[in-house]
DSSP file (Angstrom, degrees, kcal/mol; ACC not computed):
  #  RESIDUE AA STRUCTURE BP1 BP2  ACC     N-H-->O    O-->H-N    N-H-->O    O-->H-N    TCO  KAPPA ALPHA  PHI   PSI    X-CA   Y-CA   Z-CA
    1    1 A X              0   0    0      0, 0.0     2,-0.4     0, 0.0     0, 0.0   0.000 360.0 360.0 360.0 127.1 -123.4   64.3 -286.4
    2    2 A X        -     0   0    0      0, 0.0     2,-0.5     0, 0.0     0, 0.0  -0.752 360.0-155.3 -92.9 136.3 -124.5   60.8 -286.2
    3    3 A X        -     0   0    0     -2,-0.4     2,-0.2     3,-0.0     3,-0.1  -0.940  17.7-127.4-111.1 128.9 -124.0   58.8 -283.0
    4    4 A X        -     0   0    0     -2,-0.5     3,-0.1     1,-0.1     2,-0.0  -0.521  31.3-109.5 -73.1 138.4 -123.8   55.1 -283.2
    5    5 A X        -     0   0    0     -2,-0.2     2,-0.1     1,-0.1    -1,-0.1  -0.350  36.7-102.1 -66.9 150.5 -126.2   53.3 -280.9
    6    6 A X        -     0   0    0      1,-0.1    -1,-0.1    -3,-0.1     3,-0.1  -0.427  39.7-106.5 -69.2 143.2 -124.7   51.5 -277.9
    7    7 A X        -     0   0    0      1,-0.1    -1,-0.1    -2,-0.1     3,-0.1  -0.349  48.8 -85.5 -66.0 154.9 -124.4   47.7 -278.3
    8    8 A X        -     0   0    0      1,-0.1    -1,-0.1    -3,-0.1     3,-0.1  -0.286  53.4 -96.5 -62.0 146.9 -126.9   45.7 -276.2
    9    9 A X        -     0   0    0      1,-0.1     2,-0.2    -3,-0.1    -1,-0.1  -0.306  42.1-102.5 -64.8 145.9 -125.8   45.1 -272.6
   10   10 A X        -     0   0    0      1,-0.1    -1,-0.1    -3,-0.1     3,-0.1  -0.464  22.3-132.6 -67.9 137.7 -124.2   41.8 -271.9
   11   11 A X        -     0   0    0      1,-0.3     2,-0.2    -2,-0.2    -1,-0.1   0.507  51.5-111.2 -72.5  -0.5 -126.6   39.3 -270.2
   12   12 A X        -     0   0    0      2,-0.0    -1,-0.3     3,-0.0     3,-0.1  -0.558  64.2 -11.3 102.6-170.3 -123.9   38.5 -267.6
   13   13 A X  S    S-     0   0    0     -2,-0.2     2,-0.1     1,-0.1     0, 0.0  -0.298  78.6-101.7 -66.2 149.1 -122.0   35.3 -267.1
   14   14 A X        -     0   0    0      1,-0.1    -1,-0.1     2,-0.0     2,-0.1  -0.443  39.5-112.0 -68.8 140.4 -123.1   32.3 -268.9
   15   15 A X  S    S+     0   0    0     -2,-0.1    -1,-0.1    -3,-0.1     2,-0.1  -0.390  78.9  35.2 -70.9 152.9 -125.1   29.8 -266.9
   16   16 A X  S    S-     0   0    0     -2,-0.1     2,-0.1     2,-0.1    -2,-0.0  -0.205 102.8 -37.3  94.7 172.8 -123.5   26.5 -266.1
   17   17 A X        -     0   0    0      1,-0.1     2,-0.4    -2,-0.1    -2,-0.0  -0.375  58.8-118.5 -72.2 146.1 -119.9   25.5 -265.4
   18   18 A X        -     0   0    0      1,-0.1    -1,-0.1    -2,-0.1     3,-0.1  -0.681  19.9-167.4 -82.5 135.3 -117.1   27.1 -267.3
   19   19 A X  S    S+     0   0    0     -2,-0.4     8,-0.4     1,-0.1     2,-0.3   0.652  71.7  31.2 -95.9 -17.6 -115.1   24.7 -269.3
   20   20 A X  S    S-     0   0    0      6,-0.2    -1,-0.1     5,-0.1     7,-0.1  -0.961  79.3-116.9-138.1 154.3 -112.2   27.1 -270.0
   21   21 A X    >   -     0   0    0      5,-0.5     3,-1.7    -2,-0.3     5,-0.2  -0.239  48.7 -87.8 -80.0-179.4 -110.5   29.9 -268.2
   22   22 A X  T 3  S+     0   0    0      1,-0.3    -1,-0.1     2,-0.1    -2,-0.0   0.683 127.6  53.1 -69.0 -16.8 -110.6   33.4 -269.6
   23   23 A X  T 3  S-     0   0    0      3,-0.1    -1,-0.3     0, 0.0     0, 0.0   0.426 112.5-116.3 -96.1   0.4 -107.4   32.8 -271.7
   24   24 A X  S <  S+     0   0    0     -3,-1.7    -2,-0.1     2,-0.1     3,-0.1   0.722  77.8 124.6  77.9  21.7 -108.8   29.7 -273.3
   25   25 A X        -     0   0    0      1,-0.3     2,-0.1     0, 0.0    -3,-0.1   0.525  69.3-116.1 -93.0  -5.4 -106.2   27.3 -271.8
   26   26 A X        -     0   0    0     -5,-0.2    -5,-0.5     2,-0.0    -1,-0.3  -0.433  54.9 -23.1  99.4-179.1 -108.7   24.9 -270.2
   27   27 A X        -     0   0    0     -8,-0.4     2,-0.4    -2,-0.1    -8,-0.1  -0.296  62.9-119.9 -67.1 149.3 -109.3   24.0 -266.6
   28   28 A X        -     0   0    0     -8,-0.0     2,-0.3    -2,-0.0    -1,-0.1  -0.761  30.3-160.7 -89.8 137.7 -106.7   24.5 -264.0
   29   29 A X        -     0   0    0     -2,-0.4     2,-0.1     1,-0.1     4,-0.0  -0.712  31.0 -82.5-112.9 164.4 -105.6   21.4 -262.2
   30   30 A X        -     0   0    0     -2,-0.3    -1,-0.1     1,-0.1     3,-0.1  -0.401  30.4-141.0 -63.1 141.5 -103.8   20.9 -258.9
   31   31 A X  S    S+     0   0    0      1,-0.2     2,-0.5    -2,-0.1    -1,-0.1   0.821  91.7  46.6 -73.6 -30.4 -100.0   21.3 -259.2
   32   32 A X  S    S-     0   0    0      7,-0.1    -1,-0.2     6,-0.1    -2,-0.1  -0.956  88.4-130.7-115.2 123.1  -99.5   18.4 -256.8
   33   33 A X    >   -     0   0    0     -2,-0.5     3,-1.8     1,-0.1     6,-0.2  -0.344  26.0-110.6 -70.0 155.5 -101.5   15.2 -257.3
   34   34 A X  T 3  S+     0   0    0      1,-0.3     5,-0.1     5,-0.1    -1,-0.1   0.714 112.7  61.1 -61.4 -23.1 -103.2   13.7 -254.2
   35   35 A X  T 3  S+     0   0    0      4,-0.1     2,-0.3     3,-0.1    -1,-0.3   0.528  86.0  90.6 -85.1  -3.0 -100.9   10.7 -253.9
   36   36 A X  S X  S-     0   0    0     -3,-1.8     3,-2.1     1,-0.1     4,-0.3  -0.741  82.6-126.8 -91.9 139.5  -97.8   12.8 -253.4
   37   37 A X  G >  S+     0   0    0     -2,-0.3     3,-0.9     1,-0.3    -1,-0.1   0.798 105.7  63.4 -57.3 -30.5  -96.9   13.7 -249.8
   38   38 A X  G 3  S+     0   0    0      1,-0.2    -1,-0.3    -5,-0.1    -6,-0.1   0.509  80.8  84.9 -73.3  -2.1  -96.7   17.4 -250.5
   39   39 A X  G <  S+     0   0    0     -3,-2.1     2,-0.3    -6,-0.2    -1,-0.2   0.880  79.5  69.2 -66.6 -38.9 -100.4   17.4 -251.3
   40   40 A X  S <  S-     0   0    0     -3,-0.9     2,-0.0    -4,-0.3     0, 0.0  -0.594  87.3-121.1 -84.4 142.4 -101.5   17.8 -247.7
   41   41 A X     >  -     0   0    0     -2,-0.3     4,-2.3     1,-0.1     5,-0.2  -0.278  25.5-108.0 -75.1 165.9 -100.7   21.1 -245.9
   42   42 A X  H  > S+     0   0    0      1,-0.2     4,-2.4     2,-0.2     5,-0.2   0.856 121.4  54.9 -62.8 -34.1  -98.6   21.3 -242.8
   43   43 A X  H  > S+     0   0    0      2,-0.2     4,-2.5     1,-0.2    -1,-0.2   0.928 109.0  46.5 -64.8 -44.4 -101.8   22.0 -240.8
   44   44 A X  H  > S+     0   0    0      2,-0.2     4,-2.1     1,-0.2    -2,-0.2   0.890 112.5  50.2 -65.9 -39.0 -103.5   18.8 -242.1
   45   45 A X  H  X S+     0   0    0     -4,-2.3     4,-2.1     2,-0.2    -1,-0.2   0.900 111.2  49.1 -64.9 -40.4 -100.4   16.7 -241.5
   46   46 A X  H  X S+     0   0    0     -4,-2.4     4,-2.5     2,-0.2     5,-0.2   0.921 109.5  51.8 -65.0 -43.6 -100.2   18.1 -237.9
   47   47 A X  H  X S+     0   0    0     -4,-2.5     4,-2.5     1,-0.2    -1,-0.2   0.900 109.9  49.8 -59.2 -40.9 -103.9   17.3 -237.3
   48   48 A X  H  X S+     0   0    0     -4,-2.1     4,-2.5     2,-0.2    -1,-0.2   0.904 109.6  51.2 -64.1 -41.1 -103.3   13.8 -238.5
   49   49 A X  H  X S+     0   0    0     -4,-2.1     4,-2.2     2,-0.2    -2,-0.2   0.923 112.7  45.3 -62.1 -44.8 -100.3   13.4 -236.2
   50   50 A X  H  X S+     0   0    0     -4,-2.5     4,-2.7     2,-0.2     5,-0.2   0.903 112.7  51.0 -65.9 -41.3 -102.4   14.6 -233.2
   51   51 A X  H  X S+     0   0    0     -4,-2.5     4,-2.3    -5,-0.2    -2,-0.2   0.909 111.2  47.6 -64.3 -41.6 -105.3   12.4 -234.1
   52   52 A X  H  X S+     0   0    0     -4,-2.5     4,-2.0     2,-0.2    -2,-0.2   0.923 114.5  45.8 -65.2 -43.9 -103.1    9.3 -234.4
   53   53 A X  H  X S+     0   0    0     -4,-2.2     4,-1.9    -5,-0.2    -2,-0.2   0.902 113.9  49.3 -66.8 -39.9 -101.4    9.9 -231.1
   54   54 A X  H  X S+     0   0    0     -4,-2.7     4,-2.2     1,-0.2    -2,-0.2   0.890 110.4  50.4 -65.6 -39.2 -104.7   10.7 -229.4
   55   55 A X  H  X S+     0   0    0     -4,-2.3     4,-1.8    -5,-0.2    -1,-0.2   0.883 108.4  52.7 -66.5 -37.7 -106.3    7.5 -230.8
   56   56 A X  H  X S+     0   0    0     -4,-2.0     4,-1.2     1,-0.2    -1,-0.2   0.901 111.8  45.5 -64.9 -39.8 -103.3    5.4 -229.5
   57   57 A X  H  X S+     0   0    0     -4,-1.9     4,-1.8     1,-0.2    -2,-0.2   0.860 109.2  55.3 -72.1 -33.9 -103.7    6.8 -226.0
   58   58 A X  H  < S+     0   0    0     -4,-2.2     7,-0.2     1,-0.2    -1,-0.2   0.851 107.1  51.0 -66.0 -32.8 -107.5    6.3 -226.1
   59   59 A X  H >< S+     0   0    0     -4,-1.8     3,-0.6     1,-0.2    -1,-0.2   0.823 107.4  53.8 -70.2 -30.6 -106.9    2.6 -226.9
   60   60 A X  H 3< S+     0   0    0     -4,-1.2     2,-0.3     1,-0.3    -2,-0.2   0.864 124.4  24.4 -71.9 -36.0 -104.5    2.4 -224.0
   61   61 A X  T 3X S+     0   0    0     -4,-1.8     4,-1.9     1,-0.1    -1,-0.3  -0.629  76.0 164.4-125.1  71.2 -107.1    3.8 -221.5
   62   62 A X  T <4 S+     0   0    0     -3,-0.6    -1,-0.1    -2,-0.3    -2,-0.1   0.864  73.9  39.7 -64.6 -38.5 -110.4    2.9 -223.2
   63   63 A X  T >4 S+     0   0    0      1,-0.2     3,-0.8     2,-0.2    -1,-0.2   0.900 118.4  44.8 -79.0 -39.8 -112.8    3.4 -220.3
   64   64 A X  T 34 S+     0   0    0      1,-0.2     3,-0.2     2,-0.1    -2,-0.2   0.759 122.0  37.1 -77.7 -23.4 -111.2    6.5 -218.8
   65   65 A X  T >< S+     0   0    0     -4,-1.9     3,-0.9    -7,-0.2    -1,-0.2   0.051  78.5 117.2-114.3  25.3 -110.8    8.3 -222.1
   66   66 A X  T <  S+     0   0    0     -3,-0.8    -1,-0.1     1,-0.2    -2,-0.1   0.855  87.4  30.3 -62.7 -35.2 -114.0    7.2 -223.8
   67   67 A X  T 3  S+     0   0    0     -4,-0.2    -1,-0.2    -3,-0.2     2,-0.2   0.222  88.0 132.3-110.1  13.7 -115.4   10.8 -224.0
   68   68 A X    <   -     0   0    0     -3,-0.9     2,-0.5    33,-0.1    35,-0.2  -0.447  43.1-152.1 -69.7 135.4 -112.1   12.7 -224.3
   69   69 A X  E     -a  103   0A   0     33,-2.5    35,-2.7    -2,-0.2     2,-0.6  -0.939   3.1-159.1-106.7 128.8 -111.9   15.3 -227.1
   70   70 A X  E     -a  104   0A   0     -2,-0.5     2,-0.3    33,-0.2    35,-0.2  -0.946  18.6-176.7-108.2 119.2 -108.5   16.1 -228.5
   71   71 A X  E     -a  105   0A   0     33,-3.2    35,-2.6    -2,-0.6     2,-0.4  -0.800  18.8-146.6-117.5 155.2 -108.5   19.5 -230.2
   72   72 A X  E     +a  106   0A   0     -2,-0.3     2,-0.3    33,-0.2    35,-0.2  -0.989  18.2 177.9-121.6 129.2 -105.9   21.4 -232.2
   73   73 A X  E     -a  107   0A   0     33,-2.2    35,-3.1    -2,-0.4    36,-0.2  -0.905  33.2-124.1-124.8 158.3 -105.7   25.2 -232.1
   74   74 A X  S    S-     0   0    0     -2,-0.3    35,-2.4    33,-0.2    36,-0.5   0.978  85.6  -5.7 -65.4 -58.6 -103.2   27.5 -233.8
   75   75 A X  S    S-     0   0    0     33,-0.2    -1,-0.2    34,-0.1     3,-0.1  -0.928  77.7 -98.8-137.1 157.0 -101.9   29.4 -230.8
   76   76 A X        -     0   0    0     -2,-0.3     4,-0.1    13,-0.3    30,-0.0  -0.338  55.6 -83.6 -71.1 160.9 -102.6   29.6 -227.1
   77   77 A X        -     0   0    0      1,-0.1    -1,-0.1     2,-0.1     3,-0.1  -0.304  33.5-127.4 -63.1 150.9 -104.8   32.5 -225.9
   78   78 A X  S    S+     0   0    0      1,-0.2     2,-0.7    -3,-0.1    -1,-0.1   0.697  98.6  59.6 -76.6 -17.8 -102.9   35.7 -225.2
   79   79 A X  S    S-     0   0    0      0, 0.0    -1,-0.2     0, 0.0    -2,-0.1  -0.835  79.9-157.2-112.4  95.2 -104.2   36.1 -221.7
   80   80 A X        -     0   0    0     -2,-0.7    -2,-0.0     1,-0.1     6,-0.0  -0.248  29.3 -94.2 -67.7 158.2 -103.2   33.0 -219.7
   81   81 A X    >   -     0   0    0      1,-0.1     3,-1.7     4,-0.1    -1,-0.1  -0.312  39.0-107.0 -66.0 155.9 -105.1   32.0 -216.6
   82   82 A X  T 3  S+     0   0    0      1,-0.3    -1,-0.1    -3,-0.1    -2,-0.1   0.792 119.4  51.7 -58.9 -28.4 -103.8   33.4 -213.3
   83   83 A X  T 3  S+     0   0    0      2,-0.0    -1,-0.3     0, 0.0     2,-0.2   0.556  95.2  89.5 -86.7  -6.5 -102.5   29.9 -212.2
   84   84 A X  S <  S-     0   0    0     -3,-1.7    -4,-0.0     1,-0.1     5,-0.0  -0.613  81.6-110.7 -91.1 150.9 -100.6   29.4 -215.5
   85   85 A X        -     0   0    0     -2,-0.2    -1,-0.1     1,-0.1     4,-0.1  -0.209  24.8-115.4 -68.8 167.0  -97.0   30.4 -216.1
   86   86 A X  S    S+     0   0    0      2,-0.1    -1,-0.1    -6,-0.0     3,-0.1   0.404  83.8 108.2 -84.5   2.8  -96.2   33.2 -218.5
   87   87 A X  S    S-     0   0    0      1,-0.1     2,-0.4     0, 0.0    -3,-0.0  -0.291  86.1 -86.4 -74.7 165.2  -94.4   30.8 -220.8
   88   88 A X        -     0   0    0      1,-0.1     2,-0.2    22,-0.0    -1,-0.1  -0.579  45.9-130.6 -74.6 129.2  -95.8   29.7 -224.1
   89   89 A X        -     0   0    0     -2,-0.4   -13,-0.3     1,-0.1    21,-0.2  -0.565  20.7-171.0 -81.9 143.1  -98.2   26.8 -223.7
   90   90 A X  S    S-     0   0    0      1,-0.3    17,-2.4    -2,-0.2     2,-0.3   0.642  74.0  -8.9 -99.3 -23.8  -97.9   23.7 -225.9
   91   91 A X  E     -B  106   0A   0     15,-0.2    -1,-0.3    37,-0.0     2,-0.3  -0.978  58.1-148.5-164.0 169.1 -101.1   22.2 -224.7
   92   92 A X  E     -B  105   0A   0     13,-2.4    13,-3.4    -2,-0.3     2,-0.5  -0.995   7.6-147.0-149.4 143.1 -103.9   22.5 -222.2
   93   93 A X  E     -B  104   0A   0     -2,-0.3     2,-0.5    11,-0.2    11,-0.2  -0.952  10.8-166.3-112.9 130.6 -106.2   20.1 -220.4
   94   94 A X  E     -B  103   0A   0      9,-3.4     9,-2.6    -2,-0.5     3,-0.1  -0.971  19.7-131.6-117.1 120.5 -109.8   21.1 -219.6
   95   95 A X        -     0   0    0     -2,-0.5     5,-0.1     7,-0.2     2,-0.0  -0.197  38.0 -84.0 -66.6 162.7 -111.7   18.9 -217.1
   96   96 A X        -     0   0    0      6,-0.1     2,-0.2     3,-0.1     5,-0.2  -0.343  47.2-176.7 -69.1 148.4 -115.2   17.8 -217.9
   97   97 A X        -     0   0    0      3,-2.9     5,-0.0    -3,-0.1    -1,-0.0  -0.697  45.5 -91.2-127.4-176.7 -118.2   20.0 -217.2
   98   98 A X  S    S+     0   0    0     -2,-0.2     3,-0.1     1,-0.2    -2,-0.0   0.855 126.8  39.0 -66.6 -32.8 -121.9   19.6 -217.6
   99   99 A X  S    S+     0   0    0      1,-0.1     2,-0.3     2,-0.0    -1,-0.2   0.811 122.0  33.0 -87.1 -31.7 -121.8   21.0 -221.1
  100  100 A X  S    S-     0   0    0     -5,-0.1    -3,-2.9     3,-0.0    -1,-0.1  -0.945  71.9-127.2-130.8 144.5 -118.5   19.5 -222.4
  101  101 A X        -     0   0    0     -2,-0.3   -33,-0.1    -5,-0.2    -7,-0.0  -0.231  59.3 -62.5 -73.1 176.6 -116.6   16.3 -221.9
  102  102 A X        -     0   0    0     -6,-0.1   -33,-2.5    -9,-0.0     2,-0.4  -0.370  62.3-162.0 -61.1 140.2 -112.9   16.4 -220.9
  103  103 A X  E     -aB  69  94A   0     -9,-2.6    -9,-3.4   -35,-0.2     2,-0.5  -0.973  18.1-162.5-131.8 142.6 -110.8   18.2 -223.6
  104  104 A X  E     -aB  70  93A   0    -35,-2.7   -33,-3.2    -2,-0.4     2,-0.5  -0.995  13.7-160.4-120.4 127.5 -107.1   18.3 -224.4
  105  105 A X  E     -aB  71  92A   0    -13,-3.4   -13,-2.4    -2,-0.5     2,-0.5  -0.932   3.1-163.9-112.4 129.4 -106.0   21.1 -226.6
  106  106 A X  E     -aB  72  91A   0    -35,-2.6   -33,-2.2    -2,-0.5     2,-0.7  -0.951  16.4-138.8-110.5 129.4 -102.7   21.0 -228.5
  107  107 A X  E  >  -a   73   0A   0    -17,-2.4     4,-1.4    -2,-0.5   -33,-0.2  -0.798  11.4-159.4 -94.3 117.2 -101.3   24.3 -229.9
  108  108 A X  H  > S+     0   0    0    -35,-3.1     4,-2.8    -2,-0.7     5,-0.2   0.917  80.7  50.2 -65.6 -50.7  -99.9   23.8 -233.4
  109  109 A X  H  > S+     0   0    0    -35,-2.4     4,-2.2   -36,-0.2     5,-0.2   0.927 111.4  45.6 -63.1 -48.9  -97.6   26.8 -233.8
  110  110 A X  H  > S+     0   0    0    -36,-0.5     4,-0.7     1,-0.2    -1,-0.2   0.879 116.3  47.5 -62.2 -34.8  -95.6   26.5 -230.6
  111  111 A X  H >< S+     0   0    0     -4,-1.4     3,-0.7     1,-0.2     4,-0.3   0.934 112.9  47.4 -70.5 -45.4  -95.2   22.7 -231.1
  112  112 A X  H >< S+     0   0    0     -4,-2.8     3,-1.2     1,-0.2    -2,-0.2   0.850 106.5  57.1 -66.7 -33.7  -94.1   23.0 -234.7
  113  113 A X  H 3< S+     0   0    0     -4,-2.2    -1,-0.2     1,-0.2    -2,-0.2   0.724 104.5  53.7 -71.2 -18.5  -91.6   25.8 -234.1
  114  114 A X  T << S+     0   0    0     -3,-0.7     2,-0.4    -4,-0.7    -1,-0.2   0.490  99.8  75.8 -91.1  -2.8  -89.8   23.6 -231.5
  115  115 A X    <   -     0   0    0     -3,-1.2     3,-0.1    -4,-0.3     4,-0.0  -0.870  51.0-170.9-116.9 143.2  -89.3   20.7 -233.9
  116  116 A X  S    S+     0   0    0     -2,-0.4     2,-0.3     1,-0.1    -1,-0.1   0.729  72.7  15.3 -97.7 -28.1  -86.9   20.2 -236.8
  117  117 A X  S  > S-     0   0    0      1,-0.1     4,-2.1     0, 0.0     5,-0.1  -0.813  81.9 -94.8-140.7 178.5  -88.3   17.0 -238.4
  118  118 A X  H  > S+     0   0    0     -2,-0.3     4,-2.6     2,-0.2     5,-0.2   0.875 119.8  52.0 -65.4 -39.9  -91.3   14.7 -238.5
  119  119 A X  H  > S+     0   0    0      2,-0.2     4,-2.2     1,-0.2    -1,-0.2   0.917 110.9  47.6 -65.6 -42.6  -89.9   12.3 -235.8
  120  120 A X  H  > S+     0   0    0      2,-0.2     4,-2.6     1,-0.2    -1,-0.2   0.908 112.0  51.0 -62.3 -41.8  -89.3   15.2 -233.4
  121  121 A X  H  X S+     0   0    0     -4,-2.1     4,-2.5     1,-0.2    -2,-0.2   0.923 110.1  48.2 -62.7 -45.7  -92.8   16.5 -234.1
  122  122 A X  H  X S+     0   0    0     -4,-2.6     4,-2.2     1,-0.2    -1,-0.2   0.908 112.8  48.6 -62.2 -42.1  -94.4   13.2 -233.4
  123  123 A X  H  X S+     0   0    0     -4,-2.2     4,-2.2     2,-0.2    -2,-0.2   0.922 112.5  47.5 -64.6 -44.2  -92.4   12.7 -230.2
  124  124 A X  H  X S+     0   0    0     -4,-2.6     4,-2.7     2,-0.2     5,-0.2   0.892 110.7  51.6 -66.6 -38.9  -93.3   16.1 -228.9
  125  125 A X  H  X S+     0   0    0     -4,-2.5     4,-2.6     1,-0.2     5,-0.2   0.926 110.8  48.7 -62.1 -43.9  -97.0   15.7 -229.7
  126  126 A X  H  X S+     0   0    0     -4,-2.2     4,-2.4    -5,-0.2    -2,-0.2   0.892 112.1  49.0 -62.7 -39.5  -97.0   12.4 -227.8
  127  127 A X  H  X S+     0   0    0     -4,-2.2     4,-2.5     2,-0.2    -2,-0.2   0.911 111.3  48.7 -67.4 -41.9  -95.3   14.0 -224.9
  128  128 A X  H  X S+     0   0    0     -4,-2.7     4,-2.4     2,-0.2     5,-0.2   0.938 113.7  46.6 -63.2 -45.7  -97.7   17.0 -224.8
  129  129 A X  H  X S+     0   0    0     -4,-2.6     4,-2.8     1,-0.2     5,-0.3   0.909 111.9  51.3 -62.4 -41.2 -100.7   14.7 -225.0
  130  130 A X  H  X S+     0   0    0     -4,-2.4     4,-2.3    -5,-0.2    -2,-0.2   0.905 111.3  48.0 -63.6 -40.6  -99.2   12.4 -222.3
  131  131 A X  H  X S+     0   0    0     -4,-2.5     4,-1.8     2,-0.2    -2,-0.2   0.931 115.6  43.4 -64.8 -44.9  -98.7   15.4 -220.0
  132  132 A X  H  X S+     0   0    0     -4,-2.4     4,-1.5     2,-0.2    -2,-0.2   0.905 116.7  45.2 -71.2 -41.1 -102.1   16.8 -220.5
  133  133 A X  H  X S+     0   0    0     -4,-2.8     4,-2.5    -5,-0.2    -1,-0.2   0.886 110.8  55.5 -68.5 -37.4 -103.9   13.4 -220.2
  134  134 A X  H  X>S+     0   0    0     -4,-2.3     5,-1.9    -5,-0.3     4,-1.2   0.885 105.9  51.3 -60.6 -38.2 -101.8   12.6 -217.2
  135  135 A X  H  <5S+     0   0    0     -4,-1.8    -1,-0.2     2,-0.2    -2,-0.2   0.853 111.4  47.8 -68.6 -32.7 -103.0   15.8 -215.5
  136  136 A X  H  <5S+     0   0    0     -4,-1.5    -2,-0.2     1,-0.2    -1,-0.2   0.892 119.9  37.4 -70.9 -39.1 -106.6   14.9 -216.2
  137  137 A X  H  <5S-     0   0    0     -4,-2.5    -2,-0.2     2,-0.2    -1,-0.2   0.489 106.7-123.6 -92.4  -3.6 -106.2   11.3 -214.9
  138  138 A X  T  <5S+     0   0    0     -4,-1.2     2,-0.3     1,-0.2    -3,-0.2   0.894  71.5 118.6  59.7  44.2 -103.8   12.2 -212.0
  139  139 A X  S   <S-     0   0    0     -5,-1.9    -1,-0.2    -6,-0.1    -2,-0.2  -0.955  73.6 -90.2-132.1 155.5 -101.1    9.9 -213.1
  140  140 A X    >>  -     0   0    0     -2,-0.3     3,-1.3     1,-0.1     4,-1.1  -0.314  32.5-123.8 -63.6 146.5  -97.5   10.7 -214.2
  141  141 A X  H 3> S+     0   0    0      1,-0.3     4,-2.1     2,-0.2     3,-0.2   0.810 110.4  63.7 -61.7 -28.9  -97.0   11.3 -218.0
  142  142 A X  H 34 S+     0   0    0      1,-0.2    -1,-0.3     2,-0.2     7,-0.1   0.792 103.6  48.5 -65.1 -26.5  -94.4    8.5 -218.2
  143  143 A X  H <4 S+     0   0    0     -3,-1.3     3,-0.3     2,-0.1    -1,-0.2   0.734 107.5  55.2 -83.2 -23.9  -97.2    6.1 -217.2
  144  144 A X  H  < S+     0   0    0     -4,-1.1     2,-0.3     1,-0.2    -2,-0.2   0.948 132.9   2.3 -71.9 -49.2  -99.6    7.5 -219.8
  145  145 A X    ><  +     0   0    0     -4,-2.1     3,-1.0     1,-0.1     4,-0.4  -0.717  66.4 175.7-140.4  85.7  -97.2    7.0 -222.8
  146  146 A X  G >  S+     0   0    0     -3,-0.3     3,-1.0    -2,-0.3     4,-0.3   0.812  78.9  60.9 -63.3 -30.0  -93.9    5.3 -221.7
  147  147 A X  G >  S+     0   0    0      1,-0.2     3,-0.8     2,-0.2     4,-0.4   0.758  93.8  63.8 -70.6 -23.1  -92.6    5.1 -225.3
  148  148 A X  G <  S+     0   0    0     -3,-1.0    -1,-0.2     1,-0.2    -2,-0.2   0.693 104.1  47.4 -72.5 -17.6  -92.7    8.9 -225.8
  149  149 A X  G <  S+     0   0    0     -3,-1.0    -1,-0.2    -4,-0.4    -2,-0.2   0.393  87.7  85.7-106.0   1.8  -90.1    9.4 -223.1
  150  150 A X    <         0   0    0     -3,-0.8    -1,-0.1    -4,-0.3    -2,-0.1   0.844 360.0 360.0 -73.1 -32.6  -87.6    6.8 -224.2
  151  151 A X              0   0    0     -4,-0.4    -1,-0.2    -3,-0.1    -2,-0.1   0.484 360.0 360.0 -78.8 360.0  -85.7    9.0 -226.7
């Protein structure tokens, strides 16, 4: 009985970029082009909203908020501090330390679940930032961002 020799082993993937996918249809492109609003994810849109609101407040108090960091996190920690309520937090203010400047954290998921539209989201983000910055500066939130409380 004759046994056919095994074909030589494949040298592996070809070096260099692939020009076609495995079915020969060509490169895959984004389904949504970058100039369409749906291109950005909800997380990226939320980050932009927080950054714009934080920049507007930093312009309002340039000297007092010069080193303020505005951060976005998904959800608040599951173990709140003893002085915090058991309610879901929308934001948190952390005073400056030797290692870190003053920080304001906005929690994306709790804020987004309370809003139905973009205008509501923007207003709530501004209110959360005003409350947290007001607690850092010891001034009422209405004085930090009066326009956020008009509606």
